[in-house]
mmCIF entry with sequence, helices, sheets and N, C-alpha, C, O atoms, coordinates in Angstrom:
data_MODEL
# 
_entry.id   MODEL 
# 
_entity.id                         1 
_entity.type                       polymer 
_entity.pdbx_number_of_molecules   1 
# 
_entity_poly.entity_id                      1 
_entity_poly.type                           'polypeptide(L)' 
_entity_poly.nstd_linkage                   no 
_entity_poly.nstd_monomer                   no 
_entity_poly.pdbx_seq_one_letter_code       MKVVYFHFSLMYNNLEKTVLAISNFWS 
_entity_poly.pdbx_seq_one_letter_code_can   MKVVYFHFSLMYNNLEKTVLAISNFWS 
_entity_poly.pdbx_strand_id                 A 
# 
loop_
_entity_poly_seq.entity_id 
_entity_poly_seq.num 
_entity_poly_seq.mon_id 
_entity_poly_seq.hetero 
1 1  MET n 
1 2  LYS n 
1 3  VAL n 
1 4  VAL n 
1 5  TYR n 
1 6  PHE n 
1 7  HIS n 
1 8  PHE n 
1 9  SER n 
1 10 LEU n 
1 11 MET n 
1 12 TYR n 
1 13 ASN n 
1 14 ASN n 
1 15 LEU n 
1 16 GLU n 
1 17 LYS n 
1 18 THR n 
1 19 VAL n 
1 20 LEU n 
1 21 ALA n 
1 22 ILE n 
1 23 SER n 
1 24 ASN n 
1 25 PHE n 
1 26 TRP n 
1 27 SER n 
# 
_struct_asym.id          A 
_struct_asym.entity_id   1 
# 
_struct_conf.conf_type_id            HELX_P 
_struct_conf.id                      HELX_P1 
_struct_conf.pdbx_PDB_helix_id       AA1 
_struct_conf.beg_label_comp_id       LYS 
_struct_conf.beg_label_asym_id       A 
_struct_conf.beg_label_seq_id        2 
_struct_conf.pdbx_beg_PDB_ins_code   ? 
_struct_conf.end_label_comp_id       TRP 
_struct_conf.end_label_asym_id       A 
_struct_conf.end_label_seq_id        26 
_struct_conf.pdbx_end_PDB_ins_code   ? 
_struct_conf.beg_auth_comp_id        LYS 
_struct_conf.beg_auth_asym_id        A 
_struct_conf.beg_auth_seq_id         2 
_struct_conf.end_auth_comp_id        TRP 
_struct_conf.end_auth_asym_id        A 
_struct_conf.end_auth_seq_id         26 
_struct_conf.pdbx_PDB_helix_class    1 
_struct_conf.details                 ? 
_struct_conf.pdbx_PDB_helix_length   25 
# 
_struct_conf_type.id          HELX_P 
_struct_conf_type.criteria    ? 
_struct_conf_type.reference   ? 
# 
loop_
_atom_site.group_PDB 
_atom_site.id 
_atom_site.type_symbol 
_atom_site.label_atom_id 
_atom_site.label_alt_id 
_atom_site.label_comp_id 
_atom_site.label_asym_id 
_atom_site.label_entity_id 
_atom_site.label_seq_id 
_atom_site.pdbx_PDB_ins_code 
_atom_site.Cartn_x 
_atom_site.Cartn_y 
_atom_site.Cartn_z 
_atom_site.occupancy 
_atom_site.B_iso_or_equiv 
_atom_site.pdbx_formal_charge 
_atom_site.auth_seq_id 
_atom_site.auth_comp_id 
_atom_site.auth_asym_id 
_atom_site.auth_atom_id 
_atom_site.pdbx_PDB_model_num 
ATOM 1   N N  . MET A 1 1  ? -64.879 184.162 -169.050 1.00 0.00 ? 1  MET A N  1 
ATOM 2   C CA . MET A 1 1  ? -64.666 182.719 -169.243 1.00 0.00 ? 1  MET A CA 1 
ATOM 3   C C  . MET A 1 1  ? -63.573 182.223 -168.287 1.00 0.00 ? 1  MET A C  1 
ATOM 4   O O  . MET A 1 1  ? -63.700 181.155 -167.689 1.00 0.00 ? 1  MET A O  1 
ATOM 5   N N  . LYS A 1 2  ? -62.506 183.005 -168.149 1.00 0.00 ? 2  LYS A N  1 
ATOM 6   C CA . LYS A 1 2  ? -61.415 182.611 -167.260 1.00 0.00 ? 2  LYS A CA 1 
ATOM 7   C C  . LYS A 1 2  ? -61.893 182.513 -165.817 1.00 0.00 ? 2  LYS A C  1 
ATOM 8   O O  . LYS A 1 2  ? -61.508 181.608 -165.077 1.00 0.00 ? 2  LYS A O  1 
ATOM 9   N N  . VAL A 1 3  ? -62.736 183.463 -165.435 1.00 0.00 ? 3  VAL A N  1 
ATOM 10  C CA . VAL A 1 3  ? -63.237 183.483 -164.047 1.00 0.00 ? 3  VAL A CA 1 
ATOM 11  C C  . VAL A 1 3  ? -64.044 182.221 -163.766 1.00 0.00 ? 3  VAL A C  1 
ATOM 12  O O  . VAL A 1 3  ? -63.902 181.623 -162.699 1.00 0.00 ? 3  VAL A O  1 
ATOM 13  N N  . VAL A 1 4  ? -64.881 181.815 -164.700 1.00 0.00 ? 4  VAL A N  1 
ATOM 14  C CA . VAL A 1 4  ? -65.696 180.609 -164.536 1.00 0.00 ? 4  VAL A CA 1 
ATOM 15  C C  . VAL A 1 4  ? -64.802 179.380 -164.413 1.00 0.00 ? 4  VAL A C  1 
ATOM 16  O O  . VAL A 1 4  ? -65.042 178.506 -163.580 1.00 0.00 ? 4  VAL A O  1 
ATOM 17  N N  . TYR A 1 5  ? -63.773 179.323 -165.250 1.00 0.00 ? 5  TYR A N  1 
ATOM 18  C CA . TYR A 1 5  ? -62.852 178.181 -165.215 1.00 0.00 ? 5  TYR A CA 1 
ATOM 19  C C  . TYR A 1 5  ? -62.111 178.137 -163.884 1.00 0.00 ? 5  TYR A C  1 
ATOM 20  O O  . TYR A 1 5  ? -61.914 177.068 -163.307 1.00 0.00 ? 5  TYR A O  1 
ATOM 21  N N  . PHE A 1 6  ? -61.701 179.312 -163.401 1.00 0.00 ? 6  PHE A N  1 
ATOM 22  C CA . PHE A 1 6  ? -60.981 179.377 -162.124 1.00 0.00 ? 6  PHE A CA 1 
ATOM 23  C C  . PHE A 1 6  ? -61.887 178.923 -160.992 1.00 0.00 ? 6  PHE A C  1 
ATOM 24  O O  . PHE A 1 6  ? -61.456 178.186 -160.105 1.00 0.00 ? 6  PHE A O  1 
ATOM 25  N N  . HIS A 1 7  ? -63.143 179.362 -161.018 1.00 0.00 ? 7  HIS A N  1 
ATOM 26  C CA . HIS A 1 7  ? -64.098 178.985 -159.979 1.00 0.00 ? 7  HIS A CA 1 
ATOM 27  C C  . HIS A 1 7  ? -64.333 177.473 -160.008 1.00 0.00 ? 7  HIS A C  1 
ATOM 28  O O  . HIS A 1 7  ? -64.394 176.828 -158.961 1.00 0.00 ? 7  HIS A O  1 
ATOM 29  N N  . PHE A 1 8  ? -64.463 176.918 -161.205 1.00 0.00 ? 8  PHE A N  1 
ATOM 30  C CA . PHE A 1 8  ? -64.674 175.479 -161.348 1.00 0.00 ? 8  PHE A CA 1 
ATOM 31  C C  . PHE A 1 8  ? -63.459 174.706 -160.849 1.00 0.00 ? 8  PHE A C  1 
ATOM 32  O O  . PHE A 1 8  ? -63.589 173.674 -160.191 1.00 0.00 ? 8  PHE A O  1 
ATOM 33  N N  . SER A 1 9  ? -62.280 175.223 -161.170 1.00 0.00 ? 9  SER A N  1 
ATOM 34  C CA . SER A 1 9  ? -61.030 174.578 -160.734 1.00 0.00 ? 9  SER A CA 1 
ATOM 35  C C  . SER A 1 9  ? -60.938 174.585 -159.217 1.00 0.00 ? 9  SER A C  1 
ATOM 36  O O  . SER A 1 9  ? -60.518 173.603 -158.606 1.00 0.00 ? 9  SER A O  1 
ATOM 37  N N  . LEU A 1 10 ? -61.336 175.702 -158.614 1.00 0.00 ? 10 LEU A N  1 
ATOM 38  C CA . LEU A 1 10 ? -61.289 175.828 -157.159 1.00 0.00 ? 10 LEU A CA 1 
ATOM 39  C C  . LEU A 1 10 ? -62.254 174.827 -156.521 1.00 0.00 ? 10 LEU A C  1 
ATOM 40  O O  . LEU A 1 10 ? -61.903 174.157 -155.550 1.00 0.00 ? 10 LEU A O  1 
ATOM 41  N N  . MET A 1 11 ? -63.456 174.727 -157.062 1.00 0.00 ? 11 MET A N  1 
ATOM 42  C CA . MET A 1 11 ? -64.449 173.788 -156.537 1.00 0.00 ? 11 MET A CA 1 
ATOM 43  C C  . MET A 1 11 ? -63.949 172.355 -156.692 1.00 0.00 ? 11 MET A C  1 
ATOM 44  O O  . MET A 1 11 ? -64.126 171.536 -155.790 1.00 0.00 ? 11 MET A O  1 
ATOM 45  N N  . TYR A 1 12 ? -63.324 172.045 -157.831 1.00 0.00 ? 12 TYR A N  1 
ATOM 46  C CA . TYR A 1 12 ? -62.821 170.697 -158.076 1.00 0.00 ? 12 TYR A CA 1 
ATOM 47  C C  . TYR A 1 12 ? -61.726 170.346 -157.072 1.00 0.00 ? 12 TYR A C  1 
ATOM 48  O O  . TYR A 1 12 ? -61.676 169.224 -156.569 1.00 0.00 ? 12 TYR A O  1 
ATOM 49  N N  . ASN A 1 13 ? -60.847 171.311 -156.781 1.00 0.00 ? 13 ASN A N  1 
ATOM 50  C CA . ASN A 1 13 ? -59.769 171.074 -155.819 1.00 0.00 ? 13 ASN A CA 1 
ATOM 51  C C  . ASN A 1 13 ? -60.348 170.807 -154.440 1.00 0.00 ? 13 ASN A C  1 
ATOM 52  O O  . ASN A 1 13 ? -59.877 169.917 -153.731 1.00 0.00 ? 13 ASN A O  1 
ATOM 53  N N  . ASN A 1 14 ? -61.362 171.568 -154.054 1.00 0.00 ? 14 ASN A N  1 
ATOM 54  C CA . ASN A 1 14 ? -61.997 171.364 -152.751 1.00 0.00 ? 14 ASN A CA 1 
ATOM 55  C C  . ASN A 1 14 ? -62.672 170.006 -152.699 1.00 0.00 ? 14 ASN A C  1 
ATOM 56  O O  . ASN A 1 14 ? -62.615 169.321 -151.677 1.00 0.00 ? 14 ASN A O  1 
ATOM 57  N N  . LEU A 1 15 ? -63.311 169.609 -153.794 1.00 0.00 ? 15 LEU A N  1 
ATOM 58  C CA . LEU A 1 15 ? -63.988 168.316 -153.861 1.00 0.00 ? 15 LEU A CA 1 
ATOM 59  C C  . LEU A 1 15 ? -62.974 167.187 -153.709 1.00 0.00 ? 15 LEU A C  1 
ATOM 60  O O  . LEU A 1 15 ? -63.214 166.206 -153.005 1.00 0.00 ? 15 LEU A O  1 
ATOM 61  N N  . GLU A 1 16 ? -61.844 167.344 -154.379 1.00 0.00 ? 16 GLU A N  1 
ATOM 62  C CA . GLU A 1 16 ? -60.788 166.331 -154.318 1.00 0.00 ? 16 GLU A CA 1 
ATOM 63  C C  . GLU A 1 16 ? -60.272 166.184 -152.884 1.00 0.00 ? 16 GLU A C  1 
ATOM 64  O O  . GLU A 1 16 ? -60.061 165.070 -152.404 1.00 0.00 ? 16 GLU A O  1 
ATOM 65  N N  . LYS A 1 17 ? -60.072 167.318 -152.205 1.00 0.00 ? 17 LYS A N  1 
ATOM 66  C CA . LYS A 1 17 ? -59.590 167.282 -150.815 1.00 0.00 ? 17 LYS A CA 1 
ATOM 67  C C  . LYS A 1 17 ? -60.627 166.622 -149.917 1.00 0.00 ? 17 LYS A C  1 
ATOM 68  O O  . LYS A 1 17 ? -60.279 165.867 -149.008 1.00 0.00 ? 17 LYS A O  1 
ATOM 69  N N  . THR A 1 18 ? -61.896 166.906 -150.171 1.00 0.00 ? 18 THR A N  1 
ATOM 70  C CA . THR A 1 18 ? -62.968 166.317 -149.368 1.00 0.00 ? 18 THR A CA 1 
ATOM 71  C C  . THR A 1 18 ? -63.001 164.805 -149.553 1.00 0.00 ? 18 THR A C  1 
ATOM 72  O O  . THR A 1 18 ? -63.142 164.058 -148.585 1.00 0.00 ? 18 THR A O  1 
ATOM 73  N N  . VAL A 1 19 ? -62.870 164.364 -150.789 1.00 0.00 ? 19 VAL A N  1 
ATOM 74  C CA . VAL A 1 19 ? -62.874 162.926 -151.083 1.00 0.00 ? 19 VAL A CA 1 
ATOM 75  C C  . VAL A 1 19 ? -61.696 162.241 -150.394 1.00 0.00 ? 19 VAL A C  1 
ATOM 76  O O  . VAL A 1 19 ? -61.843 161.163 -149.819 1.00 0.00 ? 19 VAL A O  1 
ATOM 77  N N  . LEU A 1 20 ? -60.527 162.881 -150.459 1.00 0.00 ? 20 LEU A N  1 
ATOM 78  C CA . LEU A 1 20 ? -59.337 162.311 -149.807 1.00 0.00 ? 20 LEU A CA 1 
ATOM 79  C C  . LEU A 1 20 ? -59.542 162.233 -148.303 1.00 0.00 ? 20 LEU A C  1 
ATOM 80  O O  . LEU A 1 20 ? -59.163 161.246 -147.671 1.00 0.00 ? 20 LEU A O  1 
ATOM 81  N N  . ALA A 1 21 ? -60.136 163.264 -147.730 1.00 0.00 ? 21 ALA A N  1 
ATOM 82  C CA . ALA A 1 21 ? -60.377 163.281 -146.286 1.00 0.00 ? 21 ALA A CA 1 
ATOM 83  C C  . ALA A 1 21 ? -61.343 162.166 -145.899 1.00 0.00 ? 21 ALA A C  1 
ATOM 84  O O  . ALA A 1 21 ? -61.141 161.489 -144.891 1.00 0.00 ? 21 ALA A O  1 
ATOM 85  N N  . ILE A 1 22 ? -62.385 161.975 -146.694 1.00 0.00 ? 22 ILE A N  1 
ATOM 86  C CA . ILE A 1 22 ? -63.362 160.913 -146.398 1.00 0.00 ? 22 ILE A CA 1 
ATOM 87  C C  . ILE A 1 22 ? -62.694 159.545 -146.550 1.00 0.00 ? 22 ILE A C  1 
ATOM 88  O O  . ILE A 1 22 ? -62.933 158.644 -145.746 1.00 0.00 ? 22 ILE A O  1 
ATOM 89  N N  . SER A 1 23 ? -61.866 159.391 -147.571 1.00 0.00 ? 23 SER A N  1 
ATOM 90  C CA . SER A 1 23 ? -61.172 158.114 -147.781 1.00 0.00 ? 23 SER A CA 1 
ATOM 91  C C  . SER A 1 23 ? -60.267 157.804 -146.596 1.00 0.00 ? 23 SER A C  1 
ATOM 92  O O  . SER A 1 23 ? -60.223 156.668 -146.125 1.00 0.00 ? 23 SER A O  1 
ATOM 93  N N  . ASN A 1 24 ? -59.545 158.814 -146.115 1.00 0.00 ? 24 ASN A N  1 
ATOM 94  C CA . ASN A 1 24 ? -58.660 158.615 -144.967 1.00 0.00 ? 24 ASN A CA 1 
ATOM 95  C C  . ASN A 1 24 ? -59.467 158.282 -143.721 1.00 0.00 ? 24 ASN A C  1 
ATOM 96  O O  . ASN A 1 24 ? -59.041 157.481 -142.890 1.00 0.00 ? 24 ASN A O  1 
ATOM 97  N N  . PHE A 1 25 ? -60.636 158.902 -143.597 1.00 0.00 ? 25 PHE A N  1 
ATOM 98  C CA . PHE A 1 25 ? -61.486 158.682 -142.435 1.00 0.00 ? 25 PHE A CA 1 
ATOM 99  C C  . PHE A 1 25 ? -62.006 157.244 -142.397 1.00 0.00 ? 25 PHE A C  1 
ATOM 100 O O  . PHE A 1 25 ? -62.089 156.632 -141.332 1.00 0.00 ? 25 PHE A O  1 
ATOM 101 N N  . TRP A 1 26 ? -62.355 156.714 -143.574 1.00 0.00 ? 26 TRP A N  1 
ATOM 102 C CA . TRP A 1 26 ? -62.940 155.371 -143.624 1.00 0.00 ? 26 TRP A CA 1 
ATOM 103 C C  . TRP A 1 26 ? -61.893 154.267 -143.583 1.00 0.00 ? 26 TRP A C  1 
ATOM 104 O O  . TRP A 1 26 ? -62.199 153.137 -143.201 1.00 0.00 ? 26 TRP A O  1 
ATOM 105 N N  . SER A 1 27 ? -60.655 154.583 -143.975 1.00 0.00 ? 27 SER A N  1 
ATOM 106 C CA . SER A 1 27 ? -59.643 153.522 -144.038 1.00 0.00 ? 27 SER A CA 1 
ATOM 107 C C  . SER A 1 27 ? -58.969 153.263 -142.696 1.00 0.00 ? 27 SER A C  1 
ATOM 108 O O  . SER A 1 27 ? -58.098 152.399 -142.598 1.00 0.00 ? 27 SER A O  1 
# 
């Protein structure tokens, strides 16, 4: 269960960074 949560957390962090990068690119 911990491994799944860690993997999800890692994916969420990457998604957040991607969104921030796209926002910076468009602004």
